[in-house]
matplotlib code that plots the C-alpha trace (Angstrom):
import matplotlib.pyplot as plt

x = [-49.5, -50.2, -47.8, -49.8, -50.1, -46.1, -45.8, -48.3, -46.6, -43.3, -44.8, -46.2, -42.7, -41.0, -43.6, -43.2, -39.4, -39.5, -42.0, -39.8, -36.8, -38.5, -39.6, -38.6, -35.4, -34.2, -35.3, -33.1, -30.2, -30.5, -31.0, -27.9, -25.9, -26.6, -23.9, -25.2, -23.0, -23.2, -23.5, -21.8, -19.1, -18.8, -20.9, -18.8, -20.1, -19.4, -16.0, -15.1, -16.2, -14.4, -17.8, -17.7, -20.2, -23.4, -26.8, -29.5, -32.3, -35.8, -37.8, -40.6, -40.5, -43.8, -44.9, -43.3, -39.9, -40.5, -39.0, -41.3, -41.2, -37.6, -36.6, -33.5, -33.9, -30.6, -28.5, -25.4, -26.4, -24.0, -25.5, -24.9, -28.5, -29.7, -26.7, -27.7, -31.3, -30.2, -27.9, -31.2, -31.9, -33.4, -30.1, -30.4, -34.1, -33.3, -30.8, -33.3, -35.8, -33.3, -32.3, -35.9, -38.5, -41.2, -41.1, -43.0, -44.0, -41.5, -40.0, -36.2, -33.2, -30.2, -26.9, -25.1, -21.6, -19.5, -15.8, -13.5, -10.6]
y = [-6.6, -10.1, -12.1, -12.1, -8.1, -8.1, -10.4, -8.6, -5.2, -6.7, -8.1, -4.5, -3.0, -5.5, -5.0, -1.1, -1.5, -3.6, -1.4, 1.7, -0.2, -1.2, 2.4, 3.4, 5.2, 1.9, -0.1, 2.1, 1.7, -1.9, -2.0, 0.0, -2.2, -5.3, -6.2, -6.3, -8.5, -8.2, -11.6, -12.0, -9.9, -6.1, -5.0, -5.1, -1.7, 0.0, -1.5, -0.5, 3.1, 3.2, 4.0, 3.9, 5.3, 4.9, 3.5, 4.5, 1.9, 2.4, -0.5, -1.3, -3.7, -5.4, -7.0, -10.3, -8.6, -9.3, -6.8, -5.1, -2.4, -2.1, 0.8, 2.8, 6.4, 7.6, 5.4, 5.3, 3.3, 1.0, -1.9, -0.8, 0.0, -3.6, -4.9, -3.0, -4.1, -7.9, -7.3, -6.9, -10.6, -13.5, -13.6, -10.0, -10.5, -13.4, -11.4, -8.5, -10.9, -12.3, -8.8, -7.1, -9.8, -8.7, -6.1, -3.0, -1.8, 0.7, 2.3, 2.9, 4.0, 1.9, 3.1, 0.4, 1.4, 0.2, 0.4, -1.1, -3.1]
z = [49.3, 48.2, 46.1, 43.0, 43.1, 43.3, 40.4, 38.4, 39.2, 38.0, 34.8, 34.0, 34.7, 32.4, 29.5, 29.8, 29.7, 26.6, 24.9, 25.5, 24.5, 21.3, 20.0, 16.4, 17.5, 19.1, 16.1, 13.7, 16.1, 16.0, 12.2, 11.8, 14.2, 12.1, 9.4, 5.9, 3.7, 0.1, -1.7, -5.0, -6.7, -7.0, -9.8, -12.9, -14.2, -10.9, -10.8, -14.3, -13.6, -10.3, -8.3, -4.7, -2.2, -0.1, -1.2, 1.0, 1.3, 2.9, 4.1, 6.6, 9.2, 10.2, 13.5, 12.5, 11.6, 7.9, 5.6, 3.2, 0.5, -0.1, -2.0, -3.0, -1.8, -2.9, -5.2, -7.2, -10.2, -12.2, -10.4, -7.1, -6.3, -7.1, -5.2, -2.0, -2.3, -2.6, 0.4, 2.6, 2.3, 4.4, 6.5, 7.3, 8.2, 10.4, 12.3, 12.8, 14.0, 16.6, 17.7, 17.8, 18.6, 19.2, 16.5, 16.1, 12.8, 11.6, 8.4, 8.5, 6.3, 6.1, 4.5, 2.5, 1.7, -1.2, -1.5, -4.2, -2.7]

ax = plt.figure().add_subplot(projection="3d")
ax.plot(x, y, z, "-o")
ax.set_aspect("equal")
plt.show()
């Protein structure tokens, strides 16, 4: 077998491995492993009412790892839904790009937890 065929075979194996590793199940695992940091204070209405819990946000990731179509699937109200959407910001998108590049288009759910201190 020529040296060129060996190199080509290795390149195909590496590409196949990367494609399997980046399937949607893998994308969701990576998304959930990234930390989402809320910017700003706990929403005043939620704090006054003692509201804690999880807001589920759905979004789409495109080929460039850009987050599109963010929406709350299951919310808590009291300003927490808006805070959850704001948490999936450019900083989160940059971390996602570093973790997944190249990205495969996918739609995923992310739980964002809120707890009073």
